[in-house]
C-alpha positions in Angstrom: 0.0 -0.1 -0.1 1.4 3.4 -1.1 2.6 5.8 2.4 -0.2 8.8 2.2 1.2 12.2 3.3 -1.0 13.5 5.8 -1.0 17.4 6.9 -2.7 17.9 10.5 -3.6 21.6 11.4 -3.9 22.2 15.2 -1.7 19.2 15.4 -0.1 20.0 18.4 -3.3 20.1 20.2 -5.4 17.2 22.0 -7.0 15.6 19.2 -4.6 16.7 16.4 -1.8 15.1 17.8 -3.4 11.6 18.6 -4.2 11.9 15.0 -0.5 12.5 14.5 0.3 9.6 16.8 -2.1 7.1 14.7 -1.1 7.9 11.8 2.7 7.7 12.5 2.2 4.5 13.8 0.2 3.3 10.6 3.4 3.9 8.8 1.9 7.1 7.0 3.9 10.2 6.7 2.8 13.0 9.1 2.8 17.0 8.8 1.9 18.8 11.8 1.1 22.7 11.3 0.1 24.8 14.4 1.4 28.4 15.7 1.2 27.1 19.6 -1.5 30.0 20.3 -3.2 27.7 22.4 -0.6 25.0 23.7 2.2 27.4 24.2 4.8 24.4 23.6 5.3 20.9 21.6 4.4 18.8 24.8 1.8 16.8 23.3 4.0 15.9 20.2 7.4 16.0 21.6 7.5 12.4 21.4 6.9 12.5 17.2 10.4 15.5 16.5 12.8 12.8 15.8 10.9 10.7 14.3 11.5 9.8 10.5 8.2 10.6 9.1 7.3 13.3 11.0 7.6 17.0 10.3 6.4 20.4 12.6 5.7 23.5 10.9 5.2 26.3 13.2 2.6 28.5 11.5 -0.6 30.5 11.6 -3.0 29.2 9.0 -4.3 32.6 8.6 -1.5 33.5 6.5 -0.9 30.8 3.1 1.2 28.0 3.5 3.3 26.7 0.9 4.1 22.4 0.8 6.4 21.1 -1.7 5.6 17.4 -1.3 2.8 15.9 -2.5 -0.2 16.0 0.5 -3.0 12.8 0.1 -4.9 14.2 3.4 -5.5 17.4 5.2 -7.2 17.6 8.6 -8.2 21.2 9.5 -8.7 21.4 13.4 -6.6 24.8 13.7 -8.8 26.6 16.2 -9.0 27.3 19.6 -12.1 25.6 21.0 -12.3 27.0 24.9 -14.0 30.1 25.4 -11.3 31.5 27.5 -8.8 31.2 24.6 -10.9 31.9 21.7 -12.6 35.2 23.2 -8.8 36.7 24.3 -8.7 37.5 20.2 -12.1 37.0 18.7 -10.9 38.6 15.2 -7.9 35.9 15.2 -10.8 33.4 15.8 -12.5 34.2 13.0 -9.6 34.7 11.0 -8.8 31.4 11.6 -12.2 29.7 10.2 -12.6 32.3 7.0 -9.0 33.2 5.7 -7.4 29.9 7.2 -10.2 27.8 5.5 -9.6 29.5 2.4 -5.8 28.4 2.6 -6.3 25.2 3.7 -8.9 24.7 0.5 -6.6 26.1 -1.9 -3.9 23.9 -0.6 -6.1 21.0 -0.9 -7.0 22.1 -4.3 -3.6 22.3 -5.3 -2.5 19.0 -4.1 -5.5 17.4 -5.2 -5.8 16.2 -1.7 -9.1 15.3 0.5 -9.6 17.8 3.1 -11.7 17.5 6.4 -13.0 20.4 8.3 -13.2 20.0 11.9 -16.5 21.6 12.4 -18.5 21.8 15.8 -21.7 21.6 17.4 -21.4 25.0 18.0 -22.5 26.0 14.8 -26.4 24.6 15.7 -26.8 27.1 18.6 -29.6 26.2 21.3 -30.8 23.1 21.0 -34.7 23.3 21.1 -37.3 20.0 21.6 -34.8 17.5 20.4 -31.1 16.4 20.0 -29.1 18.1 17.5 -29.8 16.5 13.7 -27.5 17.2 10.7 -30.7 18.6 9.2 -31.1 21.5 11.5 -29.9 24.8 10.6 -29.5 26.0 14.2 -30.0 29.6 15.5 -27.0 31.5 16.7 -26.8 35.0 17.8 -24.4 36.9 15.7 -23.6 39.7 18.2 -22.6 37.2 21.2 -19.2 36.7 22.7 -19.2 33.4 21.5 -20.1 34.2 18.1 -16.6 34.7 16.7 -16.5 31.0 16.9 -19.9 30.0 16.2 -20.2 32.3 13.2 -16.6 31.4 12.1 -17.4 27.5 11.9 -20.7 28.0 10.3 -18.5 30.1 7.5 -16.0 27.5 7.1 -18.9 25.2 6.6 -20.1 27.6 3.8 -16.9 27.7 2.4 -15.8 23.8 2.4 -19.3 23.2 0.1 -19.4 25.8 -2.2 -15.3 25.1 -3.1 -16.9 21.6 -3.7 -19.3 23.0 -5.8 -17.2 25.4 -7.7 -14.0 23.2 -8.2 -15.0 19.8 -7.1 -12.5 20.1 -4.0 -12.8 16.3 -2.1 -14.2 17.5 1.0 -15.5 16.3 4.5 -17.6 17.7 7.0 -17.0 16.7 10.7 -19.6 18.2 13.5 -17.4 17.7 16.6 -19.2 17.7 20.2 -17.5 17.9 23.6 -14.2 16.1 23.8 -11.8 15.7 26.0 -9.2 13.3 26.8 -5.7 13.3 28.7 -4.0 15.3 26.3 -6.7 18.2 26.7 -4.9 21.2 28.6 -5.4 21.2 32.4 -6.2 25.0 31.6 -8.1 24.1 28.7 -10.6 26.4 30.4 -13.7 23.9 29.7 -15.1 21.0 31.9 -14.3 18.4 32.6 -10.5 19.7 32.5 -11.3 22.8 34.2 -13.1 21.0 36.9 -10.4 18.1 37.3 -7.7 21.0 37.2 -9.2 22.7 40.1 -10.1 19.7 42.2 -6.5 18.2 42.3 -5.1 21.9 43.0 -7.5 21.8 46.0 -9.7 25.1 44.3 -13.6 25.4 45.0 -15.6 24.2 41.4 -16.8 27.0 39.9 -20.3 26.4 38.1 -21.8 29.1 35.9 -25.4 28.9 36.5 -27.6 26.3 38.7 -25.8 23.4 37.1 -29.1 22.0 35.4 -27.0 22.8 31.9 -26.5 19.3 30.3 -23.4 18.0 28.2 -22.4 14.7 26.4 -18.5 14.4 26.6 -16.8 12.0 24.2 -13.2 10.3 24.9 -10.8 11.5 22.2 -9.9 8.1 21.3 -13.4 7.5 19.9 -13.3 11.0 17.8 -10.3 10.2 16.5 -11.9 6.6 15.1 -15.1 8.4 14.0 -12.8 11.2 11.9 -10.8 8.5 10.5 -13.6 6.7 9.3 -15.0 10.1 7.9 -12.3 10.6 6.1 -12.2 6.9 4.8 -15.7 6.9 4.0 -16.0 7.4 -0.4 -19.0 9.4 -1.6 -20.3 10.7 1.7 -18.7 14.6 2.3 -21.1 14.8 5.6 -21.6 16.9 7.6 -21.8 14.3 10.7 -22.4 14.3 14.4 -19.3 13.0 16.2 -20.2 13.0 19.5 -21.5 11.3 22.5 -25.1 10.6 23.5 -25.0 10.1 27.1 -25.6 13.3 29.2 -24.4 14.8 32.5 -25.2 17.2 34.1 -22.7 20.0 35.0 -23.3 19.9 38.5 -23.6 16.1 38.6 -19.9 15.9 36.8 -18.6 18.4 39.6 -19.7 16.0 42.0 -18.4 13.0 40.4 -15.0 15.0 39.8 -14.9 15.4 43.7 -15.4 12.0 44.1 -13.1 10.3 41.8 -10.2 12.6 42.9 -10.9 12.4 46.7 -10.8 16.4 46.4 -11.9 18.8 49.3 -13.2 21.2 46.8 -16.7 23.1 47.7 -19.3 23.8 44.6 -19.6 27.1 44.1 -22.4 28.7 41.7 -21.4 32.1 39.2 -23.7 34.3 37.4 -24.4 32.4 34.0 -22.7 32.8 30.9 -24.4 32.5 27.4 -23.3 29.1 26.9 -26.3 26.5 25.4 -28.0 25.0 28.2 -28.4 21.6 26.5 -26.0 20.3 23.9 -26.9 16.5 22.5 -26.0 14.7 19.4 -28.1 12.5 17.3 -25.7 10.0 16.4 -28.1 8.1 13.7 -25.8 9.1 10.5 -22.5 8.1 12.2 -23.9 5.0 13.5 -25.5 3.7 9.8 -22.8 5.3 7.4 -19.6 5.2 9.4 -20.6 1.8 11.4 -19.1 4.4 14.3 -20.4 4.6 18.2 -18.9 5.5 21.4 -16.7 2.6 22.9 -15.7 4.4 25.9 -17.5 5.6 29.0 -17.7 9.3 30.8 -16.0 7.4 33.5 -13.1 5.7 31.7 -12.5 9.6 30.1 -12.5 11.0 33.9 -10.2 8.3 35.1 -7.8 8.8 32.2 -8.0 12.5 32.6 -7.2 12.4 36.5 -4.3 9.9 35.8 -2.7 12.0 33.4 -2.9 15.5 35.3 -1.5 13.6 38.4 1.2 12.2 36.4 1.8 15.6 34.8 1.2 17.6 38.5 -0.9 21.1 38.3 1.0 24.0 37.3 1.9 25.2 41.2 3.2 21.4 42.0 6.7 22.8 41.7 7.6 26.1 42.8 10.9 27.7 43.1 11.6 30.0 46.2 14.5 32.4 47.1 15.0 33.5 50.2 18.3 34.9 51.9 18.6 32.5 54.5 16.3 29.8 55.6 16.9 26.7 58.0 18.4 26.8 60.6 17.9 30.5 60.4 13.9 30.7 60.2 12.7 34.3 60.7 8.7 35.2 60.7 8.8 35.0 56.8 10.3 31.5 56.8 8.2 30.3 59.6 5.5 31.5 57.2 6.3 29.6 54.0 7.2 26.2 56.1 3.0 26.2 57.6 2.2 27.0 53.7 4.2 23.9 52.9 2.6 21.8 55.8 -0.8 23.4 54.2 -0.2 22.3 50.8 1.8 18.5 50.6 0.6 18.2 47.4 3.4 20.9 46.2 7.2 20.9 46.2 8.5 23.6 47.1 12.5 24.1 46.1 14.3 26.5 48.2 17.5 28.4 46.8 19.0 30.3 50.0 22.4 30.8 51.5 24.7 28.3 53.1 25.2 31.5 55.2 27.3 29.4 57.9 29.7 26.8 57.8 28.7 22.9 58.4 25.5 23.1 56.7 24.7 20.7 53.5 24.4 21.8 50.2 21.2 20.1 49.5 18.8 18.9 52.3 15.1 17.8 52.2 12.3 17.9 54.9 9.3 16.7 53.4 8.1 18.5 50.6 11.0 21.0 50.5 14.1 21.0 49.2 17.0 23.4 50.1 19.9 24.1 48.1 22.5 26.5 49.6 25.0 28.1 47.6 27.9 30.2 48.7 30.9 29.5 51.1 29.1 29.5 54.6 29.8 33.1 55.4 27.5 36.3 56.1 28.6 37.2 52.9 26.8 34.9 50.6 24.1 37.0 50.8 25.8 39.6 48.5 26.2 36.2 46.1 22.7 35.0 46.2 21.6 37.3 43.1 24.3 35.3 40.7 25.1 31.9 42.5 21.0 31.4 43.1 20.3 32.6 39.9 22.2 29.9 38.3 21.4 27.3 40.9 17.9 27.9 40.0 18.7 28.1 36.2 19.5 24.6 36.6 17.0 23.5 38.4 14.3 25.2 36.1 15.4 23.1 33.0 15.0 20.4 34.3 11.3 20.9 36.9 10.1 23.8 34.5 8.6 25.9 37.3 5.5 27.7 36.6 6.0 30.0 39.8 9.0 31.3 42.2 8.9 33.4 45.1 10.7 35.8 46.8 10.7 35.5 50.7 11.3 39.3 51.2 12.0 41.5 48.5 16.0 42.3 48.9 18.7 39.8 47.4 16.3 36.8 46.8 14.1 39.0 44.5 17.1 40.2 43.0 18.2 36.8 42.2 14.5 35.7 40.8 14.9 39.2 38.3 18.2 37.6 37.3 16.6 34.3 36.3 13.8 35.8 34.5 16.6 37.6 32.8 18.1 34.3 32.0 14.9 33.2 30.0 12.6 31.7 32.9 8.9 32.1 32.1 8.1 31.7 35.6 5.8 33.8 37.2 7.2 36.0 39.9 5.9 36.6 43.6 7.3 38.4 46.1 6.3 38.3 49.6 7.1 41.5 52.0 6.9 41.7 55.7 6.7 44.5 58.1 10.0 42.9 59.9 12.6 43.9 57.4 14.8 46.7 57.9 16.6 48.0 55.0 19.7 49.9 54.2 19.4 52.5 51.5 20.6 49.4 48.4 18.5 47.4 49.9 15.5 49.6 49.4 16.5 50.5 46.3 16.6 46.8 45.0 13.0 46.1 47.0 11.5 48.8 45.3 12.8 47.7 41.5 11.8 44.1 42.4 8.2 44.8 43.6 8.0 46.8 40.5 8.1 43.6 38.4 6.6 41.1 40.7 3.7 40.0 39.0 2.2 39.1 42.3 2.8 40.9 46.0 1.8 39.5 49.1 2.0 42.4 51.8 1.9 41.7 55.4 -1.6 42.3 55.9 -2.0 39.4 52.9 0.3 36.8 54.7 -0.9 37.4 58.3 -2.9 34.7 58.5 -1.3 31.1 57.0 -5.3 30.1 56.3 -6.1 33.2 54.4 -2.8 33.3 52.7 -3.3 29.9 51.3 -6.7 30.7 49.9 -5.2 33.5 47.6 -1.9 32.0 46.7 -4.6 29.3 45.5 -6.6 31.5 43.6 -3.8 33.6 42.7 -1.8 30.3 41.0 -4.7 30.0 38.8 -4.6 33.5 37.4 -1.3 34.2 36.9 -1.5 30.3 34.9 -3.8 31.9 32.6 -1.9 35.1 32.0 1.4 32.9 31.6 -0.7 30.8 28.7 -3.0 34.0 27.1 -6.1 32.8 28.4 -9.3 34.6 30.2 -10.2 33.6 33.9 -13.8 33.3 32.8 -15.9 33.6 29.9 -17.1 36.8 28.8 
């Protein structure tokens, strides 16, 4: 059998990377195209980077793409899906579904390739008195904050069918319903990933509305199978719904996640957004035309995601800390950190400090706190911390990829954190101040410089009560994570 060359846009995402894996295992040639706008890195495809049949191209499909080798299939999966991602730049979201789709259709036309559009359940809008059928035209509010995605995807389907009418392009249209899996980003922003993420991080699970809205969640493995069958099916272009038809309320899902993770999270309710209340597909067409049906349950999906997220650890599971001194030289700030570490056993604290006195070990571990001491074992070490501490932290950061770094006090440790940022660390920088600090003129200057450049600042009043500090820290970790990834905290 002749090897196919398959181009997958959005190939570094949860579904796209699984498709890359599948076709590489089948011996096909795979070209992965992604601008990394959503994933921010190539983690999902890292295992394929040296595969002889795999090529990664960092590219935004709103710009034309030239490929010299012959392409047989194109899967167009490029587009932010989560509301907290697509609403960050709604104009770009719509361009992806219009300019990007035109570019991919022209590429397919040039190569004589078969092309599949990853469409969405969102093109239907709000469900009325029956599950969505492919014959439903849908009802979408063109002025809503979600319209950039909903109407963009509707326009994409129109472009696909008109390209077929004008040029005979070999097209397929799949309407993808709520799909998730272990490769779904923890910070994706959609349920169930957002529930699992917050449960594992010890935060409350937030429901927008009263929790009576329902969704049907499909395991990504089943979605991949459905898309593959559609691509292989002759004389059938779709559109076809690919999703689960087993409904669960958002409230029941939250309860199930808490039970499965063993979390102590509370469920809290906030003002509802404009998301549809119900979204269930009629999958009759997929079953009859593709011989496809889901094989994995919601429990399978949640178990797989929880296991994967536990294995990776939540973004705040490893935290870097700079402290001028630490155990056995303990002040109020150090005592507060020790208390925080005790209250957060799921977090590894990596403390870079000075040796400060002779006879202390270079590295020492106490429960979930690992201490790294730099310097010569004299009081002068504090002046060396900005450089030696930053270099030590850099070697740790390359291995552990910290998302957050703290400075206890705002002087020499804070300067070490700023040096680490200059050396390329992407970690958010948090400074904790305390009224007991007594600064020289030089230290005051350093402190002012550091606090102006901190991503988050905790003053003495913020850190007085350990329980309140813990609550704030967990909330701010999530806010800073979303800022790092260019996402909103909640839908517009």
